[in-house]
C-alpha positions in Angstrom: 36.5 -44.2 -6.9 36.6 -47.3 -5.5 39.2 -48.8 -7.6 43.1 -49.6 -6.6 44.7 -46.3 -7.2 41.9 -43.9 -7.0 41.6 -41.3 -4.2 39.1 -43.5 -2.9 39.9 -41.9 1.0 39.8 -38.5 0.2 36.5 -36.3 -1.3 38.5 -34.0 -2.9 42.0 -33.3 -3.5 43.8 -30.5 -1.0 47.1 -29.6 -2.1 47.7 -27.4 1.1 46.8 -30.0 3.3 49.1 -32.7 1.6 52.0 -30.0 1.4 51.8 -29.5 5.2 52.1 -33.0 6.1 54.9 -33.9 3.5 56.9 -31.0 5.4 55.7 -32.1 9.1 57.1 -35.4 8.1 59.7 -34.6 6.2 61.1 -32.5 9.6 60.1 -35.3 11.9 62.0 -38.0 10.1 65.1 -36.0 9.5 64.9 -34.8 13.1 64.7 -38.0 14.2 67.6 -39.4 12.3 69.6 -36.4 13.2 69.5 -37.0 17.0 71.4 -40.1 16.5 73.2 -40.9 13.4 75.7 -37.7 13.3 76.5 -39.0 17.0 76.6 -42.9 16.0 80.5 -42.9 15.4 81.4 -41.3 18.9 79.4 -43.8 20.2 81.4 -46.6 18.5 84.5 -44.8 19.7 83.1 -45.2 23.4 82.1 -48.8 22.9 86.0 -49.3 21.9 85.4 -50.0 18.0 88.4 -49.2 16.0 88.5 -46.5 13.0 88.4 -49.5 10.7 85.7 -51.2 12.1 83.8 -47.5 12.3 84.2 -47.0 8.2 82.8 -50.9 8.0 79.9 -50.0 10.2 78.9 -46.9 8.2 79.8 -48.2 5.1 77.3 -51.2 5.5 74.8 -48.9 7.0 74.9 -46.7 3.2 75.2 -49.5 1.1 72.0 -51.0 2.7 70.0 -47.4 2.3 71.7 -47.8 -1.7 69.7 -51.5 -2.2 66.9 -51.7 -0.3 65.3 -48.3 -0.4 64.1 -48.6 -4.1 63.7 -52.5 -4.0 61.4 -51.9 -0.4 59.9 -49.1 -2.3 58.9 -51.0 -5.4 57.3 -53.7 -3.3 55.5 -51.4 -1.3 54.1 -49.5 -4.8 53.2 -52.6 -6.1 51.2 -54.5 -3.5 50.1 -50.6 -2.4 51.4 -51.1 1.2 53.4 -47.6 1.5 51.5 -46.4 4.8 51.8 -50.1 6.2 55.0 -50.1 5.3 56.1 -46.9 6.6 54.4 -47.0 10.0 56.1 -50.5 10.6 59.4 -49.3 10.0 59.1 -46.3 12.1 58.1 -48.7 15.2 60.8 -51.5 14.7 63.3 -48.9 13.7 62.3 -47.0 17.0 62.6 -50.2 19.1 65.9 -51.9 17.5 67.2 -47.9 18.7 66.3 -49.1 22.0 68.2 -52.7 21.9 71.7 -51.3 20.6 72.5 -49.6 24.2 72.5 -52.8 25.5 75.2 -54.1 23.8 77.9 -54.1 26.4 81.4 -52.4 25.5 84.8 -54.2 24.9 86.6 -52.3 27.8 89.3 -51.1 25.1 89.4 -47.9 26.4 86.7 -45.5 28.2 86.4 -41.6 28.6 86.0 -39.5 31.6 83.5 -36.7 32.0 85.6 -34.1 30.1 85.1 -36.7 27.1 89.1 -36.7 27.1 90.6 -39.8 26.2 91.8 -42.5 28.8 94.4 -44.2 26.4 96.3 -43.1 23.7 94.4 -44.7 20.2 96.0 -45.0 16.6 94.2 -42.6 15.0 95.9 -39.7 16.7 99.0 -37.7 15.0 101.9 -36.6 16.9 100.5 -33.4 17.6 96.9 -35.1 18.9 99.3 -37.3 21.2 100.8 -34.6 22.6 97.5 -32.9 24.0 96.3 -36.4 25.1 99.1 -36.9 27.5 98.1 -33.1 28.6 94.6 -34.3 28.9 95.6 -37.5 30.7 97.7 -35.7 33.5 94.7 -33.2 33.7 92.2 -36.2 34.0 94.8 -37.7 36.7 94.4 -34.6 38.7 90.9 -34.2 38.8 90.0 -37.8 39.4 92.7 -37.3 42.8 90.5 -33.9 43.7 86.8 -34.5 42.2 86.7 -38.2 41.8 82.9 -38.0 41.9 83.1 -36.0 38.9 84.1 -38.9 36.8 81.7 -40.2 34.7 84.0 -43.7 33.7 86.3 -45.3 35.9 89.8 -45.7 33.7 90.4 -49.4 33.7 94.2 -48.9 32.7 97.4 -49.1 35.1 99.7 -46.2 35.4 102.1 -48.6 33.6 100.0 -49.9 30.5 99.5 -46.2 29.7 103.0 -45.2 29.6 103.9 -48.6 27.6 101.1 -47.3 25.3 102.5 -43.8 25.1 105.9 -45.0 24.5 105.5 -47.0 21.2 106.3 -45.0 18.1 103.5 -46.4 16.1 100.8 -46.5 18.5 98.5 -49.1 18.6 95.3 -49.8 20.8 95.9 -53.0 22.9 92.8 -55.0 23.3 91.9 -57.2 26.2 91.9 -60.4 25.1 90.6 -64.3 27.0 92.8 -66.5 28.1 92.5 -69.1 25.1 93.7 -66.5 22.7 97.3 -66.6 24.2 98.7 -63.4 24.7 99.3 -63.9 28.6 100.2 -60.6 28.8 102.5 -60.1 25.5 102.3 -56.4 24.7 105.1 -56.4 22.6 103.6 -57.5 19.0 100.2 -55.5 19.0 100.8 -55.1 15.0 101.0 -58.7 14.8 97.6 -58.8 16.9 96.3 -56.5 14.4 97.2 -58.5 11.3 95.5 -61.7 12.7 92.4 -59.8 13.7 90.8 -61.4 10.4 92.3 -64.5 10.1 90.0 -66.5 11.4 86.7 -66.0 13.2 87.2 -69.5 14.7 88.8 -68.0 18.0 85.9 -65.0 18.8 87.2 -63.0 21.4 85.5 -59.8 23.4 86.5 -57.2 20.7 85.1 -58.9 18.0 82.0 -60.3 19.7 81.4 -56.6 19.9 82.0 -55.1 16.1 79.5 -58.2 15.0 77.0 -57.6 17.5 77.2 -53.4 16.3 77.0 -54.6 12.7 74.3 -57.0 12.8 72.3 -54.1 14.7 73.0 -51.3 12.5 72.2 -53.6 9.4 68.9 -54.2 10.9 68.2 -50.4 12.0 69.1 -49.5 8.0 66.5 -52.2 6.9 64.1 -50.6 8.9 64.8 -47.2 8.3 66.0 -46.7 5.1 62.6 -47.8 2.9 60.8 -44.6 4.9 61.3 -41.6 3.5 61.8 -43.1 -0.1 58.3 -44.5 0.1 56.6 -41.3 1.5 58.7 -39.6 -1.3 57.1 -41.9 -4.1 53.6 -41.3 -2.4 53.3 -38.0 -1.7 54.9 -37.0 -5.3 52.6 -39.3 -7.2 49.3 -37.5 -5.4 50.8 -34.2 -6.1 51.1 -35.2 -9.6 47.9 -36.2 -10.1 46.8 -32.7 -8.5 49.1 -31.0 -11.5 51.1 -29.6 -8.0 54.3 -31.8 -8.5 56.4 -28.7 -8.9 55.3 -27.2 -5.0 56.6 -30.8 -3.4 60.3 -29.3 -4.1 59.5 -27.0 -1.6 58.6 -29.6 1.3 62.1 -31.1 1.1 63.6 -27.7 2.8 62.0 -28.8 6.3 64.2 -31.7 6.0 67.3 -29.7 6.7 65.1 -27.4 9.1 64.3 -30.6 11.0 67.8 -32.3 11.0 69.5 -28.6 12.0 66.9 -29.1 15.4 67.2 -32.7 15.9 71.1 -32.5 16.0 71.3 -29.2 17.9 68.6 -30.2 20.0 70.0 -33.5 21.1 73.3 -31.9 21.5 72.3 -29.4 24.0 70.4 -31.9 25.7 72.9 -34.4 26.4 75.3 -32.3 27.6 73.2 -30.8 30.1 73.5 -34.2 31.7 75.7 -36.0 34.0 77.6 -38.2 32.8 76.7 -41.3 34.5 72.5 -41.7 34.3 72.5 -44.6 36.4 74.7 -47.2 36.7 77.1 -48.0 33.9 74.4 -46.1 31.7 76.1 -43.2 29.7 74.7 -40.2 28.8 75.3 -41.1 25.3 72.0 -43.5 25.7 69.9 -40.2 25.3 70.8 -39.8 21.6 69.1 -43.3 21.1 66.1 -42.4 23.3 65.7 -39.3 21.4 65.8 -41.0 18.4 63.2 -43.5 19.2 60.7 -40.9 20.4 60.8 -38.8 17.6 60.5 -42.2 15.1 57.4 -42.9 17.3 56.1 -39.8 17.0 55.8 -39.5 13.5 53.8 -42.2 13.3 50.6 -40.0 13.8 52.0 -38.2 10.8 52.8 -41.2 8.6 49.3 -42.4 9.4 47.5 -39.0 7.6 49.7 -39.0 4.7 47.9 -38.6 1.3 49.0 -41.3 -1.4 47.7 -41.9 -4.5 49.0 -45.0 -6.9 49.7 -44.9 -10.1 49.3 -47.8 -12.1 51.3 -46.1 -15.2 54.7 -45.5 -12.7 55.0 -48.6 -10.9 57.5 -50.1 -13.2 61.0 -49.9 -12.2 62.5 -48.6 -15.6 62.5 -45.1 -14.1 66.2 -45.5 -12.6 67.5 -47.2 -15.8 66.6 -44.2 -17.5 68.1 -41.9 -15.3 71.3 -43.8 -15.7 71.0 -43.5 -19.6 70.3 -39.6 -19.7 73.4 -39.6 -17.3 75.6 -41.8 -19.2 74.9 -39.9 -22.7 76.0 -36.7 -21.7 79.5 -35.4 -21.3 78.6 -33.2 -18.6 76.4 -35.2 -16.5 79.1 -37.9 -16.5 81.7 -35.2 -14.9 78.9 -33.9 -12.0 78.5 -37.5 -11.8 81.9 -37.7 -11.2 82.1 -34.9 -9.4 79.4 -35.9 -6.6 80.8 -39.2 -6.3 84.0 -38.2 -4.9 82.8 -35.3 -2.9 80.2 -37.8 -1.2 83.6 -39.9 -0.5 85.8 -36.9 1.2 82.3 -35.8 2.9 81.6 -39.2 4.3 85.4 -39.2 5.5 84.9 -35.6 7.3 81.2 -36.9 8.7 82.7 -40.4 10.4 85.6 -38.4 11.9 84.9 -34.8 12.5 83.0 -35.9 16.2 86.5 -38.0 17.1 88.7 -34.9 16.2 86.2 -32.4 18.0 86.7 -34.7 20.9 90.2 -34.7 20.9 89.8 -30.8 21.0 88.2 -30.9 24.2 84.9 -30.7 22.8 81.1 -32.2 24.0 78.3 -32.6 22.6 77.4 -29.1 22.8 80.0 -27.7 20.9 79.4 -30.7 18.4 75.4 -30.1 17.8 75.3 -26.5 17.3 78.5 -26.9 15.0 76.5 -29.3 12.8 73.5 -27.2 13.1 75.0 -24.1 12.0 76.1 -26.1 8.9 72.7 -27.1 8.1 71.0 -23.9 8.7 73.9 -22.3 6.2 72.8 -24.6 3.6 69.3 -23.9 3.8 69.7 -20.3 3.3 72.0 -20.9 -0.2 68.3 -20.3 -2.2 68.8 -16.7 -0.5 71.9 -15.9 -2.8 70.9 -17.8 -5.5 69.7 -15.5 -8.0 73.0 -13.3 -7.5 75.5 -16.7 -8.1 73.7 -17.7 -11.0 73.9 -14.3 -12.6 77.6 -14.3 -12.3 78.5 -18.3 -12.3 77.4 -20.9 -14.7 76.0 -23.8 -12.9 79.4 -25.6 -14.2 81.6 -23.1 -12.3 79.1 -23.2 -9.2 79.7 -26.9 -9.4 83.6 -26.5 -9.4 82.9 -23.8 -6.5 81.2 -25.9 -4.3 83.7 -28.9 -4.9 86.5 -26.8 -3.8 84.8 -25.2 -0.9 84.4 -29.0 0.8 88.1 -29.2 0.0 88.7 -26.3 1.9 86.2 -27.6 5.1 88.1 -30.9 5.0 91.8 -29.2 5.2 90.2 -26.7 7.9 89.2 -29.6 9.9 92.7 -30.9 10.1 93.8 -28.0 11.7 91.3 -27.7 14.7 92.8 -26.2 17.8 89.8 -26.0 20.0 86.1 -26.9 21.3 84.5 -24.0 19.1 87.4 -24.1 16.0 85.1 -25.5 13.5 82.6 -23.4 13.5 83.8 -20.8 10.7 84.2 -23.5 8.4 80.6 -24.8 9.0 79.5 -21.3 7.6 81.0 -22.6 4.0 78.1 -24.8 3.7 76.0 -22.2 1.8 79.0 -23.0 -0.8 79.9 -26.2 -0.2 76.7 -28.0 -0.1 74.1 -25.2 -0.8 75.8 -24.4 -4.2 76.5 -28.6 -4.9 73.1 -29.7 -5.1 71.8 -26.4 -6.8 74.1 -27.1 -10.0 73.2 -30.7 -9.6 69.3 -30.0 -9.8 70.4 -27.7 -12.8 72.3 -30.2 -14.4 68.8 -32.7 -14.1 67.1 -30.1 -15.5 69.2 -29.8 -18.4 69.3 -33.8 -19.9 65.7 -35.2 -18.2 63.1 -35.7 -20.5 59.4 -35.2 -19.0 58.7 -37.5 -16.5 62.2 -38.2 -15.6 63.1 -35.5 -13.7 63.0 -37.1 -10.4 64.8 -40.5 -12.0 67.6 -38.5 -12.6 67.9 -37.0 -9.6 67.6 -39.9 -7.4 70.7 -41.3 -9.7 72.8 -38.2 -8.6 71.3 -38.7 -4.8 72.5 -42.3 -5.0 76.1 -41.5 -6.1 76.7 -39.3 -3.6 74.7 -40.0 -0.4 75.0 -43.8 -0.3 77.7 -45.5 -2.8 80.1 -42.4 -2.4 79.5 -42.8 1.2 80.0 -46.4 1.5 83.3 -46.1 -0.2 84.2 -43.5 1.6 83.6 -45.0 5.3 85.6 -47.7 4.3 88.9 -46.0 2.8 88.2 -43.4 5.0 88.6 -45.8 8.3 91.3 -47.9 6.7 93.3 -44.5 6.0 92.5 -43.2 9.9 93.4 -46.2 11.6 97.1 -46.2 9.5 97.7 -42.3 9.6 95.5 -40.3 11.9 92.7 -38.0 11.2 94.4 -34.9 10.5 96.5 -36.3 7.5 93.4 -38.5 6.0 91.5 -34.9 6.2 94.5 -33.3 4.3 95.0 -36.0 1.6 91.1 -35.9 1.1 91.2 -32.2 0.5 94.1 -32.4 -1.8 93.0 -35.4 -4.1 89.5 -33.1 -4.5 91.3 -30.2 -5.2 93.0 -31.6 -8.0 90.1 -33.0 -9.3 88.2 -29.5 -9.1 91.4 -28.4 -11.9 90.9 -31.2 -13.9 86.8 -30.7 -13.8 87.3 -27.1 -15.1 90.0 -28.4 -18.2 87.1 -31.1 -18.7 84.7 -28.8 -19.0 86.2 -26.8 -21.1 86.2 -29.5 -24.1 83.1 -31.3 -23.0 80.1 -30.4 -25.6 77.4 -28.0 -24.5 74.2 -28.7 -24.6 71.6 -26.5 -25.2 68.6 -27.2 -23.1 64.9 -28.3 -24.2 62.4 -26.5 -22.7 59.7 -28.8 -23.1 56.8 -27.2 -21.4 57.4 -24.3 -24.0 57.1 -27.0 -26.6 54.1 -28.7 -25.2 52.6 -25.2 -25.2 53.2 -24.6 -28.6 52.0 -27.2 -29.8 49.0 -27.1 -28.1 48.6 -23.4 -29.8 49.0 -24.6 -33.0 46.6 -27.3 -32.7 44.1 -24.4 -31.2 44.6 -22.7 -34.4 44.3 -25.4 -36.9 41.0 -26.1 -34.9 39.7 -22.9 -35.3 40.3 -22.3 -38.8 38.6 -25.5 -39.2 35.4 -24.3 -38.1 35.9 -21.1 -39.8 36.0 -23.0 -43.0 33.1 -24.9 -41.8 30.9 -21.8 -41.3 32.4 -20.1 -44.6 31.0 -23.3 -46.3 27.5 -22.7 -44.6 27.1 -19.0 -45.2 27.6 -19.3 -48.9 25.2 -22.3 -49.2 22.7 -20.4 -48.0 
């Protein structure tokens, strides 16, 4: 019992206790992340980060998760330091999250108390610019009558604002240091933007802010990415040792519930606070505080997580085998391409949906409750899975789910009010819930014994990490050029085209009959028992004859 890999710290295996701890851990970690990450692009906008730079930051975040999570998970498993890694990452990530708000803004543009934008940014379409012009007028009237209610000063003169709104192709004018050589020349904003990345020898305030944010987010994800991956490995191997691994999937439901609690609760809390908590301290800092509190609150639960080190599974061939299985099936490849494209579209929507809602006078209350509703609807999909599976095959559900994602993206491009996003969030039952049910069925069809989790992780990496990393970068560049609304419409159009192509390819793809390995094993066991009983009867007959 004292050897490495044995359950030396547990007198007996308690599956119910392990599942309860796993559910609590997944709930708290997801709640902590939901307090901050969904609102982070909105915070970047507050600081003056452009859409292209926002896409780079978010793309870096997903890329780090893609590479760093499995690498640190293997190291923690090899040295049997899972609990140390998880607790250390939670504490360090909470500390880093409290450092990010200390980075000063670039003073590119500020937001007023009602969240209306004080400057016209390059992310807005013509209709959005008309809305912003009207909001600027109302903001000016409010400032003259209720100056105490304003959260932040609008540092730009009316002449500068007039110049910005009169430019046909709107550009965000950045304040530069005197050594950059602008000297008040605002007639060539496109030339300034083209020269932003020509050289890093001259670093102005804006680019200093961007690189500081990029470094801080990278450090945050380096510490946060290994937490769920490492805990998932240890808990699954513990339950697998107890022959209860099939029950671990139920604890994942608590991740969605925790995310809904975190994003909804934090959104409601922030919306009830004053716009300025202290001198030059916006209320958006509360998102970082909530994340740190929830992350530190997860440490006691993580300290009691039951882990088991299975030496036979320390080899890293699992993901490689999963990739081989996905590559070896045409339908599995089509499913992989679909969720990759869906991940690209989803990342664009997630990064800039709150920007679009903010332009339509939504605050953190509407944002948080809308996102929470979408997560709750996703949790409700198992209630309808029996009826849906009788009507549609998993391949058709995959097509339907991808089409629902496209419909949501198209709908988001026509928001007209603070609560207009709610009807589309209800579609998460089919879009996200149906998508991952179809993916799980595909995993079960191609997986061999012992590779189920590896295949599932391959699909998760394609959508959550690789797809969203690519989508963040592409979406940021596109929003910078044509605006949020047109990017949402273009993404929806492209995904709908793929849905039609997917239906045609599924018809031509060969059908792979699912092999039920559990029945084969049971059949082998029954045949072995029958042969043993026959041998026993033969031995008994011989003994009786000799007598």
